[in-house]
C-alpha positions as CSV (number, residue, x, y, z in Angstrom):
1,X,16.3,4.9,-16.7
2,X,14.1,2.4,-14.8
3,X,11.5,5.1,-14.1
4,X,10.9,5.6,-17.9
5,X,10.3,1.9,-18.7
6,X,6.7,1.0,-18.6
7,X,7.2,-2.8,-18.6
8,X,8.8,-3.4,-15.3
9,X,8.1,-2.4,-11.7
10,X,9.3,-2.8,-8.1
11,X,7.5,-5.8,-6.5
12,X,7.6,-6.3,-2.8
13,X,7.0,-9.7,-1.3
14,X,5.7,-10.1,2.3
15,X,5.5,-13.4,4.2
16,X,2.0,-14.8,3.9
17,X,2.4,-16.5,7.3
18,X,2.5,-13.2,9.1
19,X,-1.1,-12.4,8.1
20,X,-4.3,-13.7,9.5
21,X,-7.2,-13.9,7.1
22,X,-8.6,-10.6,8.5
23,X,-5.2,-8.9,8.3
24,X,-4.8,-10.0,4.7
25,X,-8.2,-8.8,3.8
26,X,-7.4,-5.4,5.4
27,X,-4.1,-5.1,3.5
28,X,-5.5,-6.0,0.1
29,X,-8.6,-3.9,0.6
30,X,-6.6,-0.9,1.6
31,X,-4.5,-0.9,-1.5
32,X,-7.6,-1.5,-3.7
33,X,-10.0,0.8,-1.9
34,X,-11.6,3.4,-4.2
35,X,-11.1,6.1,-1.7
36,X,-7.4,5.3,-1.5
37,X,-6.8,4.9,-5.2
38,X,-5.5,8.4,-6.1
39,X,-3.0,8.5,-3.3
40,X,-1.9,4.8,-3.9
41,X,-1.3,5.6,-7.5
42,X,0.7,8.8,-6.6
43,X,2.8,6.8,-4.1
44,X,3.3,3.9,-6.6
45,X,4.3,6.3,-9.4
46,X,2.2,4.5,-12.0
47,X,-1.4,4.3,-12.9
48,X,-3.7,1.3,-12.5
49,X,-2.3,-0.9,-15.2
50,X,-2.4,-4.3,-16.8
51,X,0.6,-5.3,-14.5
52,X,-1.1,-4.2,-11.3
53,X,-4.8,-3.9,-11.5
54,X,-6.3,-1.8,-8.7
55,X,-10.0,-2.6,-8.2
56,X,-12.2,-2.6,-5.1
57,X,-12.5,-6.0,-3.4
58,X,-15.2,-7.6,-1.3
59,X,-13.9,-9.1,1.9
60,X,-14.0,-12.5,0.3
61,X,-12.1,-11.3,-2.9
62,X,-9.5,-9.7,-0.7
63,X,-8.3,-13.1,0.6
64,X,-8.5,-15.2,-2.5
65,X,-6.2,-15.3,-5.5
66,X,-7.8,-13.7,-8.5
67,X,-4.9,-13.4,-11.0
68,X,-1.2,-12.5,-10.9
69,X,-1.6,-9.0,-12.3
70,X,-3.5,-7.6,-9.3
71,X,-2.2,-4.7,-7.2
72,X,-1.6,-7.3,-4.5
73,X,-1.0,-10.8,-6.0
74,X,-2.1,-13.6,-3.7
75,X,-1.2,-16.5,-6.1
76,X,2.2,-17.3,-4.4
77,X,2.0,-19.9,-1.6
78,X,4.6,-18.3,0.8
79,X,4.3,-14.6,0.0
80,X,1.9,-11.9,-1.0
81,X,3.3,-9.7,-3.7
82,X,2.7,-5.9,-3.9
83,X,2.9,-5.0,-7.6
84,X,1.9,-1.4,-7.6
85,X,5.3,0.4,-7.7
86,X,6.9,1.9,-10.7
87,X,10.5,0.8,-11.3
88,X,13.1,3.2,-9.9
89,X,16.8,3.4,-9.3
90,X,16.4,6.1,-6.6
91,X,17.3,4.6,-3.3
92,X,14.9,6.9,-1.4
93,X,12.0,5.9,-3.5
94,X,12.7,2.2,-3.2
95,X,13.1,2.5,0.6
96,X,9.9,4.6,0.8
97,X,8.0,1.9,-1.0
98,X,9.4,-0.7,1.4
99,X,8.4,1.5,4.3
100,X,4.8,1.7,3.0
101,X,4.5,-2.1,2.7
102,X,6.0,-2.7,6.1
103,X,3.9,0.0,7.8
104,X,0.7,-1.1,6.2
105,X,1.4,-4.8,6.9
106,X,2.1,-4.0,10.6
107,X,-1.0,-1.8,10.8
108,X,-3.2,-4.6,9.4
109,X,-1.6,-7.4,11.5
110,X,-2.0,-5.4,14.7
111,X,-5.6,-4.6,13.9
112,X,-5.0,-0.8,13.7
113,X,-6.2,-1.0,10.0
114,X,-9.2,-3.2,9.2
115,X,-11.1,-3.9,6.0
116,X,-12.5,-0.7,4.6
117,X,-10.1,1.7,6.3
118,X,-8.6,4.7,4.4
119,X,-5.5,7.0,4.5
120,X,-6.8,9.0,7.4
121,X,-6.8,6.0,9.7
122,X,-3.3,4.9,8.3
123,X,-2.0,8.4,9.0
124,X,-3.2,8.1,12.6
125,X,-1.4,4.8,12.9
126,X,1.8,6.3,11.6
127,X,1.6,9.3,13.9
128,X,4.0,7.8,16.6
129,X,6.1,6.0,14.0
130,X,7.7,8.8,12.0
131,X,11.2,7.8,13.1
132,X,10.6,4.2,11.9
133,X,9.1,5.4,8.5
134,X,10.8,8.8,7.8
135,X,10.6,8.6,4.0
136,X,7.0,7.5,3.9
137,X,5.8,10.1,6.5
138,X,7.8,12.9,4.7
139,X,6.3,11.8,1.4
140,X,2.8,11.8,2.9
141,X,3.3,15.3,4.3
142,X,4.5,16.5,0.9
143,X,1.3,15.1,-0.6
144,X,-1.1,16.7,1.8
145,X,-1.5,14.0,4.4
146,X,-0.5,15.2,7.9
147,X,0.6,12.4,10.2
148,X,-0.9,13.2,13.6
149,X,-3.0,11.3,16.2
150,X,-6.0,13.5,15.2
151,X,-5.6,13.2,11.4
152,X,-8.6,14.1,9.3
153,X,-8.0,14.5,5.6
154,X,-9.7,17.4,3.9
155,X,-8.8,16.0,0.5
156,X,-7.9,12.5,1.5
157,X,-7.4,11.0,-1.9
158,X,-6.3,14.2,-3.7
């Protein structure tokens, strides 16, 4: 099964041209934020690894390529590559991962998520988008993140 193989993963490519420098910094920083790491790893299905290093980024580091094997690879000219996800053949898991990338990209591009924001702010952003992101919001609820306009996380990165 794909889930049991440690040498491959699901990589998601997003158009680089959709991102301003600030939106790109917010996206990369969110995935790499120390306060987000536990939940990012749980969502991704694999630990911080040699294939997708998760490490906090300064605002400058969050917009400059620093190696292919980063959680978010910036070395491609036309796309940014999200490398965090464990390989899977489950359609619901694949679609949930795509929902996460789309939702986070849209949140960063719109300015709803900025450099340094965490899951609580992202959950607030998602609060009126549960129909658009049903698998992601259901997964968040199963993992202790309630998606409401007033979200506060008691154990945000649990």
